[in-house]
N, C-alpha and C positions, 0 to 999 in steps of 0.2 A: 921660284922667282920672289921678290919681296913682295910681301902681302899689301902693302900700301900702294904699291903700283897696280897690283891686281884688283883692287878696289876702284882705283880711280879709273882703269879701262873698262871695268864693268860698270861703273857709273856712266861712262860716257856711250857705252852702247844702249845703255837704258834710256838716256837721254836721247839718243836718236830716234827710239822709239814710242816716246813721249807724245809725238804728234799724232799716232795712231789712235783714231777714234773708239775703236773697240779694244776695251782693256785686255780682254782675254788673248786677242791678236797681239798686242803689244807685249805681253808676258811670254807669249810663245816664240815672239821674234827674239826676245833675248836670249832665252834657252836654247833655241835653234842656232843662234849666232855663236854661243859659247861650246855648244855641242859640234858645230861643224868646223870652227876656225881655233878652238883653243885646245893645247895638248892635254890630254887626261890628267897628266900632273898638276896642271895649274887650274882644273876644274874640282880636282879632290881638294887642293889646298884652300880654294875659296868657298867650297862648300863646307868644310870642316871650320873655317873661320866664322862663317855664318851661324854655325851650329855653337859656337863659343859667344854669341852675341852679334857679330856683324857689324860691329860700329864702323860708321861711315859709309855703308850702302845705302843707297837711295832706295825708297820702298819697289818700285819696279825692279832693280836689280835685284832685291832680295827675293822677290817673287820670282823672277826667272832662274835664279839660284836654286831656291826651294825644289823648283820642278825637274832639275837635272837629275838624270838616269847616269851614274857612274858605271863604267865597265868594270869588271872584275880585275884587281891586280895580277898581272901576269906570275905564275908559278903556284897561283892559290887555287 
């Protein structure tokens, strides 16, 4: 998927969780949403993008992506 679209979607999720008064809960909310509803390929793409600088990701999205635990790639 187009990385710009993934960034927009991740930022939208983070925006939803900005109303959460407990920052740690908000970060976990972003991470949990990405884990539950995003395909592993999309999560890998976004995490790799963050590791390359993550331009355009809002801070809460960055933190949620940093906390992602990626499943092993099939066949490895």
